C-alpha positions in Angstrom: 17.6 -7.1 27.5 17.1 -9.3 24.5 14.9 -12.4 24.6 14.9 -14.7 21.6 12.1 -17.0 20.7 12.4 -18.5 17.2 11.8 -15.5 14.8 10.8 -13.0 17.5 13.1 -10.8 19.5 12.0 -8.5 22.3 14.2 -5.5 22.9 13.1 -3.3 25.8 9.5 -4.5 25.5 9.2 -3.9 21.8 8.7 -7.0 19.7 10.7 -7.2 16.5 10.3 -10.0 14.1 13.5 -11.2 12.6 12.0 -13.0 9.6 8.9 -12.7 7.4 5.9 -12.9 9.7 3.5 -15.9 9.4 -0.2 -15.5 8.9 -0.7 -16.5 12.5 1.6 -13.6 13.6 -0.5 -11.2 11.4 -3.7 -12.4 13.1 -2.1 -11.6 16.4 -1.2 -8.1 15.4 -3.8 -5.7 13.9 -0.9 -3.5 12.8 0.8 -6.3 10.8 -2.5 -7.6 9.5 -3.4 -4.2 8.0 0.2 -3.4 6.8 0.5 -6.8 5.2 -2.8 -6.3 3.4 -4.8 -8.9 5.3 -2.1 -11.5 4.3 -1.7 -10.5 0.6 1.8 -9.1 1.4 2.9 -12.6 2.4 2.9 -13.7 -1.3 6.3 -15.2 -2.1 6.3 -13.5 -5.5 5.3 -9.9 -6.3 3.8 -9.0 -2.9 3.1 -5.5 -4.2 1.1 -6.8 -7.1 -0.7 -9.2 -4.7 -1.5 -6.3 -2.4 -2.8 -4.2 -5.3 -5.1 -7.1 -6.3 -6.3 -7.4 -2.8 -7.2 -3.7 -2.8 -9.6 -4.1 -5.8 -12.7 -5.4 -3.9 -12.3 -2.6 -1.4 -11.9 0.0 -4.2 -15.1 -1.4 -5.8 -17.0 -0.9 -2.5 -15.5 2.6 -2.1 -16.5 3.5 -5.7 -20.1 3.5 -4.6 -19.4 6.5 -2.3 -19.8 10.1 -3.4 -16.5 11.7 -4.6 -16.2 13.6 -1.3 -16.7 10.6 0.9 -14.3 8.6 -1.3 -11.6 11.2 -0.9 -12.1 11.4 2.9 -11.9 7.6 3.2 -8.7 7.4 1.1 -7.2 10.4 3.0 -7.9 8.6 6.3 -6.5 5.4 5.0 -3.3 7.3 3.9 -2.9 9.0 7.3 -3.6 5.8 9.2 -1.3 3.9 6.8 1.6 6.2 7.6 1.3 5.1 11.2 0.7 1.4 10.6 3.4 1.1 7.9 6.0 2.8 10.1 5.1 0.6 13.1 5.1 -2.6 11.0 8.5 -1.7 9.6 9.8 -1.4 13.1 8.2 -4.7 14.1 9.7 -6.6 11.2 13.0 -4.8 11.5 13.1 -3.7 7.8 12.3 -0.3 6.4 9.7 -0.7 3.5 9.6 -4.5 3.8 8.3 -5.9 0.5 5.4 -7.5 2.3 4.1 -4.2 3.7 1.4 -3.5 1.1 -1.0 -1.0 2.8 0.8 1.6 0.7 -0.2 -0.3 -2.5 -3.8 -0.3 -1.2 -3.9 3.4 -0.7 -1.9 4.2 -3.9 -4.3 2.1 -6.0 -7.4 3.8 -4.4 -5.9 7.2 -5.2 -5.2 6.0 -8.8 -8.9 5.1 -9.2 -10.4 8.2 -7.7 -11.3 9.8 -11.1 -12.8 6.9 -12.9 -16.1 5.1 -12.6 -15.8 1.3 -12.0 -15.5 -0.6 -15.3 -13.3 -3.4 -16.5 -11.3 -1.1 -18.8 -10.7 1.4 -16.0 -9.7 -1.4 -13.6 -7.2 -2.9 -16.1 -5.7 0.4 -17.1 -5.6 1.7 -13.5 -4.0 -1.5 -12.2 -1.5 -1.7 -15.0 -0.4 2.0 -14.9 -0.2 2.0 -11.1 1.9 -1.2 -10.9 4.1 0.0 -13.8 4.8 3.3 -12.0 5.3 1.7 -8.7 7.8 -0.9 -10.1 9.7 1.4 -12.4 9.6 4.4 -10.1 10.3 7.3 -12.4 11.2 10.7 -10.9 9.7 12.0 -8.6 8.5 8.6 -7.3 12.1 7.3 -7.1 13.3 10.4 -5.2 10.5 10.0 -2.6 11.3 6.3 -2.3 15.0 6.9 -1.6 14.9 10.1 0.5 11.9 9.9 2.9 12.2 7.5 5.8 9.6 5.9 8.2 6.0 5.3 7.6 5.7 8.5 5.5 8.5 7.3 3.2 6.8 3.9 2.8 3.5 5.6 1.8 4.7 8.6 -0.3 6.1 6.8 -3.3 2.9 4.8 -3.7 0.8 8.0 -3.2 2.8 9.7 -5.9 2.3 6.7 -8.2 -1.4 6.8 -7.5 -1.6 10.5 -8.2 0.2 10.2 -11.5 -2.0 7.3 -12.5 -5.1 9.2 -11.5 -3.9 12.1 -13.7 -3.3 9.8 -16.7 -6.7 8.1 -16.3 -8.4 11.5 -16.0 -6.7 12.6 -19.2 -7.8 9.4 -21.0 -11.3 10.1 -19.8 -11.2 13.7 -21.1 -10.1 12.7 -24.5 -12.8 10.0 -24.7 -10.6 6.9 -24.4 -12.0 5.8 -21.0 
């Protein structure tokens, strides 16, 4: 049974949006609200960049935690993100919809794990992470193309975050950060 109501279709009880969600629809769905980065993923241009920008204040708050607590928080966000991104993709009817940016949140937080908060670290981390997420060199591109579902949505950004974290750690070791 299919029931249509503007941009919402209900198939066997599961609601699927047939267009980009509105902010009101995000407020009605905790899954969509988180997956769309509290609304940052609704940006008409560069939603991934907007999502990463929205992740900065949360990173700054997380940076006050001990390394162990930071890693636990980001790990939980990644596990939870796999579930919410998969569910949000089902709800909007598009795998890895550009507006789903929780993966950018987590990827950026991973990128920044090895650096203390500073303007230089922020600019370098943000730029390197976005560059890797946009260009998608191997293995990021392989993960993006070959892993489906919520895990697939998350993994390419996790890989971009890990590579960025390694580059930032290297810059720190050689005294450039």
